N, C-alpha and C positions, 0 to 999 in steps of 0.2 A: 630615862628622863631625857627630854629633848631640850635643845638650847633655844633661847629666844632669838628672834630675828636679829641677825648681825648688823643690819643697817639701821636699827633704832639707836640713836645717839644719846649720850648724856646731855640733858638740857639744863640741869642745875649749874649755876655759876657761869653760864655762857656769856661772853662779852662780844658784841652787844647781846642783851637778853634774847632768848628764843622768841621768834615771831609766832603769831597765831597760826600761820600756815605751817611752820615747822612742828608746832605742837599737834596740829591736826594730822600731819603726815605720820607722826609717831603713833598717834591713836589709830589711824587707819591700818598701819602695819600690825599693830597689836591685835586689832579686831580680825584682820585677815588671818593671822596666825591661829588665834583661839577658835575661830569659826570654821577654818578649813576652806573658806571661800576666797578666791581672788576677786571674783565678781559674783555677787549673789544673784539668784534667779529673781525674776520680777516679783514673785510671791514673797521673797525674803528681803527685798531691797529696803523697805521702810524700816524694818527692825534692825537691819545691818547699819543703815545710816544713823539711826537713833543711837545705837551702841557707840558708833564713832563719835557722835556729838557728846554723849555722856562721858566717855573716856577722856576726850579732849578737855571738857570742862573740869573733870576731876584732876587732871594733870595741871591745868592752869591754877586751880585752887591750891594744889600742893606746892607748886613752884612759888606762888605768891606768899604762902605761909611758912616756907622753910627759913630757918635761921642758918645762914651759911657762915661758919667760922673761917677765919683765914687758915689756909692750909699750906703746908710746905710742899705738897704734891700739886703740880699744876693741873688745871682742867684742860682736857683736850679741846682744841678749838672745833667748833661745829664745821662740818664740811658743807658749807652752804652752796646751793645751786646758783649758777651764774644766770643772770637775766639774758634772754636771747635777744 
């Protein structure tokens, strides 16, 4: 069994909430991992991009629907990229 991409972060409970770009970045990393492509060929680009869109939408729906109970365990802060 292989481990999931280490750079995918927990987005649930993030303060401030995860942005659309952060959700898409996580979706991209997931699709790259399961497809085995860092950059798909031109013939696979459309299906690859559609998969990223689908995963990002599913993650957004999940985050919107989760009921997050108060926890005694703190949520790790997102390691957000700094604007250049």
